[in-house]
C-alpha positions in Angstrom: 137.7 31.3 127.4 138.5 34.7 129.6 141.3 35.6 131.5 141.9 35.9 134.9 142.9 39.8 134.8 140.0 40.6 132.3 137.4 39.7 135.0 138.7 40.8 137.7 139.0 44.2 135.7 135.4 43.6 135.0 134.3 42.8 138.4 135.8 46.3 138.8 134.2 47.9 136.4 130.8 47.4 136.1 131.4 48.1 140.4 132.5 51.6 139.3 130.4 52.5 136.8 127.6 54.9 137.2 124.7 53.1 138.1 122.6 55.0 135.6 124.5 53.2 132.5 123.8 49.8 134.7 120.4 48.8 132.2 120.8 45.3 133.3 120.1 44.6 137.2 120.0 40.7 136.8 123.5 39.9 135.2 125.8 40.3 132.6 127.7 38.4 130.0 130.7 38.6 129.4 133.1 36.6 126.8 136.8 37.4 125.9 138.5 34.6 123.6 137.6 31.4 121.3 140.0 29.1 120.5 139.8 25.7 119.5 142.8 23.3 121.0 144.5 22.6 118.6 144.8 26.5 118.3 146.3 26.5 122.6 148.2 23.8 122.1 150.4 25.9 118.5 150.5 28.7 120.9 151.9 26.9 123.1 154.5 25.1 121.5 155.5 28.5 119.9 157.2 28.8 123.8 157.2 25.2 124.8 157.7 21.9 123.2 154.3 20.2 123.2 152.5 16.8 121.7 149.4 17.0 122.4 146.8 14.4 121.5 143.0 14.7 121.6 140.6 12.5 123.4 137.5 13.2 123.9 136.0 11.2 127.2 132.3 12.2 128.8 132.9 15.8 129.4 133.0 16.0 125.5 128.6 16.6 125.5 128.3 18.5 128.5 131.0 21.2 125.8 128.8 21.1 122.6 125.8 21.8 124.7 127.3 24.8 125.8 126.6 27.9 123.3 128.8 28.7 120.0 129.2 32.2 121.4 128.1 34.7 123.7 126.7 37.8 123.8 127.9 40.9 125.3 126.6 43.5 123.6 124.8 44.9 127.0 127.7 45.3 129.5 129.6 46.9 126.0 127.8 48.8 125.7 126.6 50.4 129.1 129.9 50.2 131.0 132.8 50.2 128.3 133.2 46.2 129.3 136.6 45.2 126.6 138.8 42.2 127.5 142.8 42.8 127.2 143.9 39.8 127.1 143.4 37.2 124.1 144.9 34.0 123.3 148.8 34.5 122.2 
């Protein structure tokens, strides 16, 4: 997951980066935070009461096909990408 402000910041950073620093000419991966549904519910419960039930449906197969993590090392190396926002 990536917070919208981090995605906007990344867009502006790559647009402002010196062109000699941009090594990948097709696209960069961006990664930020990863959390489970249980972790998200716990974080929300710190602020408002929330009762959560889990009932996976057909979309779970789609989510299961995604990679466990995204390698954004090229963006971090080439133009200094670093997310600012975490789950909290």
